[in-house]
PDB file of N, CA, C and O in Angstrom:
ATOM      1  N   MET A   1      -4.799  -0.086 -25.040  1.00  0.00           N
ATOM      2  CA  MET A   1      -3.852   0.975 -24.736  1.00  0.00           C
ATOM      3  C   MET A   1      -3.688   1.179 -23.385  1.00  0.00           C
ATOM      4  O   MET A   1      -4.682   1.440 -22.707  1.00  0.00           O
ATOM      5  N   PRO A   2      -1.931   1.059 -22.575  1.00  0.00           N
ATOM      6  CA  PRO A   2      -1.606   0.378 -21.421  1.00  0.00           C
ATOM      7  C   PRO A   2      -2.027   1.376 -20.400  1.00  0.00           C
ATOM      8  O   PRO A   2      -1.825   2.573 -20.602  1.00  0.00           O
ATOM      9  N   THR A   3      -2.507   1.019 -19.496  1.00  0.00           N
ATOM     10  CA  THR A   3      -2.737   1.919 -18.369  1.00  0.00           C
ATOM     11  C   THR A   3      -1.318   2.482 -17.305  1.00  0.00           C
ATOM     12  O   THR A   3      -0.396   1.718 -17.018  1.00  0.00           O
ATOM     13  N   GLU A   4      -1.387   3.911 -16.838  1.00  0.00           N
ATOM     14  CA  GLU A   4      -0.433   4.533 -16.244  1.00  0.00           C
ATOM     15  C   GLU A   4      -0.695   4.216 -15.011  1.00  0.00           C
ATOM     16  O   GLU A   4      -1.783   3.959 -14.496  1.00  0.00           O
ATOM     17  N   PRO A   5       0.862   4.258 -14.335  1.00  0.00           N
ATOM     18  CA  PRO A   5       1.112   3.698 -13.105  1.00  0.00           C
ATOM     19  C   PRO A   5       0.424   5.233 -12.205  1.00  0.00           C
ATOM     20  O   PRO A   5       0.487   6.426 -12.501  1.00  0.00           O
ATOM     21  N   LEU A   6      -0.155   4.575 -11.136  1.00  0.00           N
ATOM     22  CA  LEU A   6      -0.801   6.006 -10.211  1.00  0.00           C
ATOM     23  C   LEU A   6      -0.003   6.316  -9.202  1.00  0.00           C
ATOM     24  O   LEU A   6       0.247   5.563  -8.261  1.00  0.00           O
ATOM     25  N   PRO A   7       0.367   7.282  -9.336  1.00  0.00           N
ATOM     26  CA  PRO A   7       0.825   8.353  -8.250  1.00  0.00           C
ATOM     27  C   PRO A   7       0.293   8.565  -6.930  1.00  0.00           C
ATOM     28  O   PRO A   7      -0.841   9.042  -6.889  1.00  0.00           O
ATOM     29  N   PRO A   8       1.055   8.230  -5.499  1.00  0.00           N
ATOM     30  CA  PRO A   8       0.986   7.522  -4.666  1.00  0.00           C
ATOM     31  C   PRO A   8      -0.690   8.263  -4.344  1.00  0.00           C
ATOM     32  O   PRO A   8      -1.782   7.704  -4.242  1.00  0.00           O
ATOM     33  N   GLU A   9      -0.382   9.446  -4.266  1.00  0.00           N
ATOM     34  CA  GLU A   9      -1.724  10.607  -3.783  1.00  0.00           C
ATOM     35  C   GLU A   9      -2.823  10.322  -4.563  1.00  0.00           C
ATOM     36  O   GLU A   9      -3.954  10.319  -4.078  1.00  0.00           O
ATOM     37  N   LEU A  10      -2.572  10.047  -5.896  1.00  0.00           N
ATOM     38  CA  LEU A  10      -4.239   9.538  -6.701  1.00  0.00           C
ATOM     39  C   LEU A  10      -4.240   8.089  -6.043  1.00  0.00           C
ATOM     40  O   LEU A  10      -5.346   7.924  -5.529  1.00  0.00           O
ATOM     41  N   ALA A  11      -3.507   7.084  -5.880  1.00  0.00           N
ATOM     42  CA  ALA A  11      -3.972   5.931  -5.826  1.00  0.00           C
ATOM     43  C   ALA A  11      -4.459   6.027  -4.061  1.00  0.00           C
ATOM     44  O   ALA A  11      -5.180   5.073  -3.767  1.00  0.00           O
ATOM     45  N   ARG A  12      -4.226   6.860  -3.044  1.00  0.00           N
ATOM     46  CA  ARG A  12      -5.288   7.075  -1.946  1.00  0.00           C
ATOM     47  C   ARG A  12      -6.229   7.858  -1.922  1.00  0.00           C
ATOM     48  O   ARG A  12      -6.953   8.018  -0.939  1.00  0.00           O
ATOM     49  N   ALA A  13      -6.366   8.571  -3.219  1.00  0.00           N
ATOM     50  CA  ALA A  13      -7.519   9.493  -3.425  1.00  0.00           C
ATOM     51  C   ALA A  13      -8.648   8.394  -3.975  1.00  0.00           C
ATOM     52  O   ALA A  13      -9.765   8.194  -3.498  1.00  0.00           O
ATOM     53  N   ALA A  14      -8.093   7.813  -4.993  1.00  0.00           N
ATOM     54  CA  ALA A  14      -8.830   6.342  -5.744  1.00  0.00           C
ATOM     55  C   ALA A  14      -9.163   4.949  -4.966  1.00  0.00           C
ATOM     56  O   ALA A  14      -9.464   3.863  -5.460  1.00  0.00           O
ATOM     57  N   ALA A  15      -9.036   5.264  -3.779  1.00  0.00           N
ATOM     58  CA  ALA A  15      -8.972   3.808  -3.204  1.00  0.00           C
ATOM     59  C   ALA A  15      -9.584   2.878  -4.204  1.00  0.00           C
ATOM     60  O   ALA A  15     -10.691   2.487  -3.831  1.00  0.00           O
ATOM     61  N   GLY A  16      -9.051   2.222  -5.813  1.00  0.00           N
ATOM     62  CA  GLY A  16      -9.906   1.517  -6.027  1.00  0.00           C
ATOM     63  C   GLY A  16     -10.707   1.435  -7.225  1.00  0.00           C
ATOM     64  O   GLY A  16     -11.054   0.572  -8.031  1.00  0.00           O
ATOM     65  N   ARG A  17     -10.898   2.936  -6.987  1.00  0.00           N
ATOM     66  CA  ARG A  17     -12.548   3.235  -8.025  1.00  0.00           C
ATOM     67  C   ARG A  17     -11.952   4.085  -9.154  1.00  0.00           C
ATOM     68  O   ARG A  17     -11.017   4.874  -9.009  1.00  0.00           O
ATOM     69  N   ASP A  18     -12.637   3.818 -10.353  1.00  0.00           N
ATOM     70  CA  ASP A  18     -12.671   3.997 -11.612  1.00  0.00           C
ATOM     71  C   ASP A  18     -12.468   5.808 -11.648  1.00  0.00           C
ATOM     72  O   ASP A  18     -11.605   6.498 -12.192  1.00  0.00           O
ATOM     73  N   TYR A  19     -13.720   6.191 -10.783  1.00  0.00           N
ATOM     74  CA  TYR A  19     -13.978   7.625 -11.014  1.00  0.00           C
ATOM     75  C   TYR A  19     -13.568   8.151  -9.572  1.00  0.00           C
ATOM     76  O   TYR A  19     -13.451   7.341  -8.652  1.00  0.00           O
ATOM     77  N   ILE A  20     -13.266  10.029  -9.303  1.00  0.00           N
ATOM     78  CA  ILE A  20     -13.268  10.143  -8.227  1.00  0.00           C
ATOM     79  C   ILE A  20     -13.869  12.116  -8.623  1.00  0.00           C
ATOM     80  O   ILE A  20     -13.751  12.798  -9.641  1.00  0.00           O
ATOM     81  N   LYS A  21     -14.362  12.353  -7.535  1.00  0.00           N
ATOM     82  CA  LYS A  21     -15.021  13.669  -7.255  1.00  0.00           C
ATOM     83  C   LYS A  21     -14.197  14.514  -7.525  1.00  0.00           C
ATOM     84  O   LYS A  21     -12.993  14.282  -7.413  1.00  0.00           O
ATOM     85  N   THR A  22     -14.741  15.832  -7.993  1.00  0.00           N
ATOM     86  CA  THR A  22     -14.284  17.070  -8.009  1.00  0.00           C
ATOM     87  C   THR A  22     -12.788  17.326  -6.994  1.00  0.00           C
ATOM     88  O   THR A  22     -11.583  17.373  -7.243  1.00  0.00           O
ATOM     89  N   SER A  23     -13.551  17.439  -5.873  1.00  0.00           N
ATOM     90  CA  SER A  23     -12.686  17.783  -4.522  1.00  0.00           C
ATOM     91  C   SER A  23     -11.019  17.013  -4.868  1.00  0.00           C
ATOM     92  O   SER A  23      -9.873  17.454  -4.787  1.00  0.00           O
ATOM     93  N   GLU A  24     -11.707  15.426  -5.350  1.00  0.00           N
ATOM     94  CA  GLU A  24     -10.183  14.860  -5.133  1.00  0.00           C
ATOM     95  C   GLU A  24      -9.393  14.924  -6.269  1.00  0.00           C
ATOM     96  O   GLU A  24      -8.163  14.925  -6.222  1.00  0.00           O
ATOM     97  N   PHE A  25     -10.263  14.994  -7.631  1.00  0.00           N
ATOM     98  CA  PHE A  25      -9.635  15.575  -8.671  1.00  0.00           C
ATOM     99  C   PHE A  25      -8.676  17.288  -8.771  1.00  0.00           C
ATOM    100  O   PHE A  25      -7.614  17.443  -9.375  1.00  0.00           O
ATOM    101  N   ALA A  26      -9.404  18.327  -8.032  1.00  0.00           N
ATOM    102  CA  ALA A  26      -8.490  19.238  -7.425  1.00  0.00           C
ATOM    103  C   ALA A  26      -7.620  19.079  -6.833  1.00  0.00           C
ATOM    104  O   ALA A  26      -6.576  19.667  -7.116  1.00  0.00           O
ATOM    105  N   ARG A  27      -7.707  18.177  -5.722  1.00  0.00           N
ATOM    106  CA  ARG A  27      -6.284  18.035  -4.968  1.00  0.00           C
ATOM    107  C   ARG A  27      -5.329  17.413  -5.220  1.00  0.00           C
ATOM    108  O   ARG A  27      -4.244  17.704  -4.717  1.00  0.00           O
ATOM    109  N   ALA A  28      -5.516  16.177  -6.247  1.00  0.00           N
ATOM    110  CA  ALA A  28      -4.422  15.824  -7.164  1.00  0.00           C
ATOM    111  C   ALA A  28      -3.730  16.631  -7.998  1.00  0.00           C
ATOM    112  O   ALA A  28      -2.556  16.491  -8.341  1.00  0.00           O
ATOM    113  N   CYS A  29      -4.639  17.650  -8.378  1.00  0.00           N
ATOM    114  CA  CYS A  29      -3.674  18.442  -9.235  1.00  0.00           C
ATOM    115  C   CYS A  29      -3.457  19.699  -8.664  1.00  0.00           C
ATOM    116  O   CYS A  29      -3.281  20.684  -9.380  1.00  0.00           O
ATOM    117  N   GLY A  30      -3.453  19.764  -7.406  1.00  0.00           N
ATOM    118  CA  GLY A  30      -3.069  21.244  -7.018  1.00  0.00           C
ATOM    119  C   GLY A  30      -3.709  22.537  -7.002  1.00  0.00           C
ATOM    120  O   GLY A  30      -3.232  23.512  -6.422  1.00  0.00           O
ATOM    121  N   ILE A  31      -5.089  22.536  -7.817  1.00  0.00           N
ATOM    122  CA  ILE A  31      -5.947  23.553  -7.923  1.00  0.00           C
ATOM    123  C   ILE A  31      -7.012  23.490  -7.213  1.00  0.00           C
ATOM    124  O   ILE A  31      -7.423  22.352  -6.989  1.00  0.00           O
ATOM    125  N   ALA A  32      -7.720  24.547  -6.690  1.00  0.00           N
ATOM    126  CA  ALA A  32      -9.253  24.746  -6.006  1.00  0.00           C
ATOM    127  C   ALA A  32     -10.152  23.912  -6.346  1.00  0.00           C
ATOM    128  O   ALA A  32     -10.153  24.067  -7.567  1.00  0.00           O
ATOM    129  N   ALA A  33     -10.861  23.195  -6.140  1.00  0.00           N
ATOM    130  CA  ALA A  33     -12.032  22.795  -6.518  1.00  0.00           C
ATOM    131  C   ALA A  33     -13.306  23.354  -7.687  1.00  0.00           C
ATOM    132  O   ALA A  33     -13.998  22.782  -8.530  1.00  0.00           O
ATOM    133  N   GLN A  34     -13.202  24.389  -7.335  1.00  0.00           N
ATOM    134  CA  GLN A  34     -13.885  25.505  -8.193  1.00  0.00           C
ATOM    135  C   GLN A  34     -13.515  25.945  -8.896  1.00  0.00           C
ATOM    136  O   GLN A  34     -14.340  26.297  -9.739  1.00  0.00           O
ATOM    137  N   THR A  35     -12.071  26.302  -9.177  1.00  0.00           N
ATOM    138  CA  THR A  35     -11.429  26.227 -10.326  1.00  0.00           C
ATOM    139  C   THR A  35     -11.295  25.222 -11.232  1.00  0.00           C
ATOM    140  O   THR A  35     -10.913  25.588 -12.343  1.00  0.00           O
ATOM    141  N   ALA A  36     -11.506  24.025 -11.076  1.00  0.00           N
ATOM    142  CA  ALA A  36     -12.077  22.689 -11.895  1.00  0.00           C
ATOM    143  C   ALA A  36     -13.350  22.975 -12.386  1.00  0.00           C
ATOM    144  O   ALA A  36     -13.529  22.751 -13.583  1.00  0.00           O
ATOM    145  N   ARG A  37     -14.453  23.508 -11.601  1.00  0.00           N
ATOM    146  CA  ARG A  37     -15.705  23.411 -12.165  1.00  0.00           C
ATOM    147  C   ARG A  37     -15.745  24.226 -12.778  1.00  0.00           C
ATOM    148  O   ARG A  37     -16.220  24.030 -13.897  1.00  0.00           O
ATOM    149  N   LYS A  38     -15.291  25.577 -12.438  1.00  0.00           N
ATOM    150  CA  LYS A  38     -15.455  26.412 -13.648  1.00  0.00           C
ATOM    151  C   LYS A  38     -14.851  26.228 -15.147  1.00  0.00           C
ATOM    152  O   LYS A  38     -15.450  26.461 -16.197  1.00  0.00           O
ATOM    153  N   ASN A  39     -13.532  25.757 -14.993  1.00  0.00           N
ATOM    154  CA  ASN A  39     -13.202  25.480 -16.546  1.00  0.00           C
ATOM    155  C   ASN A  39     -13.965  24.025 -17.595  1.00  0.00           C
ATOM    156  O   ASN A  39     -13.858  23.706 -18.779  1.00  0.00           O
ATOM    157  N   VAL A  40     -14.650  23.510 -16.522  1.00  0.00           N
ATOM    158  CA  VAL A  40     -15.403  22.754 -16.968  1.00  0.00           C
ATOM    159  C   VAL A  40     -16.924  23.597 -17.486  1.00  0.00           C
ATOM    160  O   VAL A  40     -17.824  23.167 -18.207  1.00  0.00           O
ATOM    161  N   CYS A  41     -16.844  24.359 -17.100  1.00  0.00           N
ATOM    162  CA  CYS A  41     -18.239  24.896 -17.206  1.00  0.00           C
ATOM    163  C   CYS A  41     -18.160  26.049 -18.625  1.00  0.00           C
ATOM    164  O   CYS A  41     -19.153  26.285 -19.313  1.00  0.00           O
ATOM    165  N   LEU A  42     -16.616  26.757 -18.908  1.00  0.00           N
ATOM    166  CA  LEU A  42     -16.355  27.443 -19.687  1.00  0.00           C
ATOM    167  C   LEU A  42     -15.779  26.131 -21.433  1.00  0.00           C
ATOM    168  O   LEU A  42     -15.969  26.304 -22.637  1.00  0.00           O
ATOM    169  N   SER A  43     -15.196  25.155 -20.782  1.00  0.00           N
ATOM    170  CA  SER A  43     -14.574  24.655 -21.702  1.00  0.00           C
ATOM    171  C   SER A  43     -14.730  23.386 -21.933  1.00  0.00           C
ATOM    172  O   SER A  43     -14.191  22.647 -22.757  1.00  0.00           O
ATOM    173  N   GLY A  44     -15.860  23.117 -20.780  1.00  0.00           N
ATOM    174  CA  GLY A  44     -15.843  21.376 -21.253  1.00  0.00           C
ATOM    175  C   GLY A  44     -14.959  20.648 -20.118  1.00  0.00           C
ATOM    176  O   GLY A  44     -15.366  19.686 -19.467  1.00  0.00           O
ATOM    177  N   GLU A  45     -14.050  21.077 -20.014  1.00  0.00           N
ATOM    178  CA  GLU A  45     -12.781  20.610 -19.514  1.00  0.00           C
ATOM    179  C   GLU A  45     -11.945  21.029 -18.874  1.00  0.00           C
ATOM    180  O   GLU A  45     -11.922  22.252 -18.739  1.00  0.00           O
ATOM    181  N   CYS A  46     -10.928  20.227 -18.221  1.00  0.00           N
ATOM    182  CA  CYS A  46      -9.757  20.569 -17.358  1.00  0.00           C
ATOM    183  C   CYS A  46      -8.709  20.112 -17.336  1.00  0.00           C
ATOM    184  O   CYS A  46      -8.565  19.019 -16.789  1.00  0.00           O
ATOM    185  N   TYR A  47      -7.641  20.755 -17.900  1.00  0.00           N
ATOM    186  CA  TYR A  47      -6.489  20.139 -18.247  1.00  0.00           C
ATOM    187  C   TYR A  47      -6.479  18.764 -19.155  1.00  0.00           C
ATOM    188  O   TYR A  47      -5.893  17.691 -19.007  1.00  0.00           O
ATOM    189  N   GLY A  48      -7.386  19.265 -20.164  1.00  0.00           N
ATOM    190  CA  GLY A  48      -7.815  18.005 -21.354  1.00  0.00           C
ATOM    191  C   GLY A  48      -8.371  16.875 -20.822  1.00  0.00           C
ATOM    192  O   GLY A  48      -8.326  15.864 -21.523  1.00  0.00           O
ATOM    193  N   ILE A  49      -8.917  16.808 -19.677  1.00  0.00           N
ATOM    194  CA  ILE A  49      -9.681  15.719 -19.000  1.00  0.00           C
ATOM    195  C   ILE A  49     -11.479  16.063 -19.362  1.00  0.00           C
ATOM    196  O   ILE A  49     -11.920  17.210 -19.287  1.00  0.00           O
ATOM    197  N   ARG A  50     -12.088  15.225 -19.632  1.00  0.00           N
ATOM    198  CA  ARG A  50     -13.581  15.617 -19.391  1.00  0.00           C
ATOM    199  C   ARG A  50     -14.104  15.223 -18.731  1.00  0.00           C
ATOM    200  O   ARG A  50     -13.952  14.033 -19.009  1.00  0.00           O
ATOM    201  N   PRO A  51     -14.874  15.260 -17.719  1.00  0.00           N
ATOM    202  CA  PRO A  51     -15.322  14.365 -16.291  1.00  0.00           C
ATOM    203  C   PRO A  51     -17.072  13.674 -17.052  1.00  0.00           C
ATOM    204  O   PRO A  51     -17.792  14.423 -17.713  1.00  0.00           O
ATOM    205  N   THR A  52     -17.266  12.913 -16.907  1.00  0.00           N
ATOM    206  CA  THR A  52     -18.762  12.396 -16.582  1.00  0.00           C
ATOM    207  C   THR A  52     -19.954  13.024 -15.522  1.00  0.00           C
ATOM    208  O   THR A  52     -19.961  12.756 -14.320  1.00  0.00           O
ATOM    209  N   LYS A  53     -20.849  13.813 -16.117  1.00  0.00           N
ATOM    210  CA  LYS A  53     -21.511  13.822 -14.955  1.00  0.00           C
ATOM    211  C   LYS A  53     -22.537  13.349 -14.694  1.00  0.00           C
ATOM    212  O   LYS A  53     -23.365  13.122 -15.576  1.00  0.00           O
ATOM    213  N   VAL A  54     -22.752  13.077 -13.412  1.00  0.00           N
ATOM    214  CA  VAL A  54     -23.547  12.037 -13.260  1.00  0.00           C
ATOM    215  C   VAL A  54     -25.042  13.085 -12.156  1.00  0.00           C
ATOM    216  O   VAL A  54     -24.872  12.794 -10.972  1.00  0.00           O
ATOM    217  N   GLY A  55     -25.603  13.543 -12.233  1.00  0.00           N
ATOM    218  CA  GLY A  55     -26.764  13.994 -11.473  1.00  0.00           C
ATOM    219  C   GLY A  55     -25.914  15.759 -11.151  1.00  0.00           C
ATOM    220  O   GLY A  55     -25.311  16.405 -12.008  1.00  0.00           O
ATOM    221  N   ASN A  56     -26.085  16.082  -9.997  1.00  0.00           N
ATOM    222  CA  ASN A  56     -25.285  17.222  -9.874  1.00  0.00           C
ATOM    223  C   ASN A  56     -23.691  17.171 -10.059  1.00  0.00           C
ATOM    224  O   ASN A  56     -23.086  18.242 -10.102  1.00  0.00           O
ATOM    225  N   ARG A  57     -23.017  16.000 -10.167  1.00  0.00           N
ATOM    226  CA  ARG A  57     -21.924  15.804  -9.600  1.00  0.00           C
ATOM    227  C   ARG A  57     -20.734  15.686 -10.962  1.00  0.00           C
ATOM    228  O   ARG A  57     -21.421  15.364 -11.932  1.00  0.00           O
ATOM    229  N   LEU A  58     -19.818  15.766 -11.241  1.00  0.00           N
ATOM    230  CA  LEU A  58     -18.469  15.803 -12.199  1.00  0.00           C
ATOM    231  C   LEU A  58     -18.117  14.521 -11.518  1.00  0.00           C
ATOM    232  O   LEU A  58     -18.326  14.490 -10.306  1.00  0.00           O
ATOM    233  N   LEU A  59     -17.502  13.211 -12.222  1.00  0.00           N
ATOM    234  CA  LEU A  59     -17.013  12.465 -11.913  1.00  0.00           C
ATOM    235  C   LEU A  59     -15.556  12.410 -12.923  1.00  0.00           C
ATOM    236  O   LEU A  59     -15.553  12.565 -14.144  1.00  0.00           O
ATOM    237  N   TRP A  60     -14.355  12.147 -12.056  1.00  0.00           N
ATOM    238  CA  TRP A  60     -13.731  12.462 -13.302  1.00  0.00           C
ATOM    239  C   TRP A  60     -12.571  11.064 -13.072  1.00  0.00           C
ATOM    240  O   TRP A  60     -12.285  10.476 -12.029  1.00  0.00           O
ATOM    241  N   PRO A  61     -12.097  10.849 -14.414  1.00  0.00           N
ATOM    242  CA  PRO A  61     -11.746   9.303 -14.761  1.00  0.00           C
ATOM    243  C   PRO A  61     -10.149   9.291 -13.997  1.00  0.00           C
ATOM    244  O   PRO A  61      -9.462  10.285 -14.232  1.00  0.00           O
ATOM    245  N   VAL A  62      -9.591   8.295 -13.171  1.00  0.00           N
ATOM    246  CA  VAL A  62      -8.573   8.184 -12.659  1.00  0.00           C
ATOM    247  C   VAL A  62      -7.207   7.889 -13.762  1.00  0.00           C
ATOM    248  O   VAL A  62      -6.086   8.398 -13.749  1.00  0.00           O
ATOM    249  N   ALA A  63      -7.823   6.831 -14.723  1.00  0.00           N
ATOM    250  CA  ALA A  63      -6.529   6.770 -15.936  1.00  0.00           C
ATOM    251  C   ALA A  63      -6.311   7.970 -16.433  1.00  0.00           C
ATOM    252  O   ALA A  63      -5.109   8.204 -16.565  1.00  0.00           O
ATOM    253  N   GLU A  64      -7.158   8.991 -16.826  1.00  0.00           N
ATOM    254  CA  GLU A  64      -6.381  10.195 -17.450  1.00  0.00           C
ATOM    255  C   GLU A  64      -6.130  11.050 -16.413  1.00  0.00           C
ATOM    256  O   GLU A  64      -5.268  11.820 -16.837  1.00  0.00           O
ATOM    257  N   ILE A  65      -6.425  11.356 -15.224  1.00  0.00           N
ATOM    258  CA  ILE A  65      -5.531  11.775 -14.177  1.00  0.00           C
ATOM    259  C   ILE A  65      -4.293  11.399 -13.994  1.00  0.00           C
ATOM    260  O   ILE A  65      -3.412  12.220 -13.740  1.00  0.00           O
ATOM    261  N   ALA A  66      -4.081  10.191 -14.092  1.00  0.00           N
ATOM    262  CA  ALA A  66      -2.576   9.746 -13.751  1.00  0.00           C
ATOM    263  C   ALA A  66      -2.318   9.679 -15.247  1.00  0.00           C
ATOM    264  O   ALA A  66      -1.106   9.471 -15.314  1.00  0.00           O
ATOM    265  N   ALA A  67      -2.607   9.717 -15.988  1.00  0.00           N
ATOM    266  CA  ALA A  67      -1.721  10.334 -17.378  1.00  0.00           C
ATOM    267  C   ALA A  67      -1.351  11.710 -17.330  1.00  0.00           C
ATOM    268  O   ALA A  67      -0.225  12.052 -17.692  1.00  0.00           O
ATOM    269  N   LEU A  68      -2.236  12.573 -16.896  1.00  0.00           N
ATOM    270  CA  LEU A  68      -1.888  13.955 -16.495  1.00  0.00           C
ATOM    271  C   LEU A  68      -0.468  13.930 -15.635  1.00  0.00           C
ATOM    272  O   LEU A  68       0.709  14.072 -15.967  1.00  0.00           O
ATOM    273  N   LEU A  69      -0.911  13.766 -14.802  1.00  0.00           N
ATOM    274  CA  LEU A  69      -0.077  13.564 -13.611  1.00  0.00           C
ATOM    275  C   LEU A  69       1.467  12.730 -13.512  1.00  0.00           C
ATOM    276  O   LEU A  69       2.172  13.060 -12.558  1.00  0.00           O
ATOM    277  N   ASN A  70       2.052  11.581 -14.540  1.00  0.00           N
ATOM    278  CA  ASN A  70       2.753  10.969 -14.800  1.00  0.00           C
ATOM    279  C   ASN A  70       3.699  11.722 -16.389  1.00  0.00           C
ATOM    280  O   ASN A  70       4.754  11.440 -16.957  1.00  0.00           O
ATOM    281  N   ARG A  71       2.519  12.843 -16.619  1.00  0.00           N
ATOM    282  CA  ARG A  71       3.445  13.307 -17.942  1.00  0.00           C
ATOM    283  C   ARG A  71       4.477  14.619 -17.715  1.00  0.00           C
ATOM    284  O   ARG A  71       5.223  15.250 -18.464  1.00  0.00           O
ATOM    285  N   GLY A  72       4.079  14.707 -16.093  1.00  0.00           N
ATOM    286  CA  GLY A  72       5.437  15.598 -16.023  1.00  0.00           C
ATOM    287  C   GLY A  72       6.564  14.925 -15.130  1.00  0.00           C
ATOM    288  O   GLY A  72       7.459  15.548 -14.559  1.00  0.00           O
ATOM    289  N   ARG A  73       6.386  13.651 -15.106  1.00  0.00           N
ATOM    290  CA  ARG A  73       7.445  12.844 -14.175  1.00  0.00           C
ATOM    291  C   ARG A  73       7.971  12.066 -15.537  1.00  0.00           C
ATOM    292  O   ARG A  73       8.292  10.901 -15.303  1.00  0.00           O
ATOM    293  N   THR A  74       8.091  12.397 -16.633  1.00  0.00           N
ATOM    294  CA  THR A  74       8.989  11.464 -17.542  1.00  0.00           C
ATOM    295  C   THR A  74      10.611  11.588 -17.565  1.00  0.00           C
ATOM    296  O   THR A  74      11.278  10.844 -18.285  1.00  0.00           O
TER     297      THR A  74
END
């Protein structure tokens, strides 16, 4: 599967990581972090992206976020 180019704001947030925190995901998507958490609680995903739960945290895959953000730029 080809990887999507990272938008500049996501590249800065990710800083080379494969997963980012909920606050970073929310900032990249332009929503409140609590909105992302609520969507995961209600449906298991936010904008079609399912986070990985590690302990108390939700970690969001950078590759899927890049694909989401690049959809609007075609």
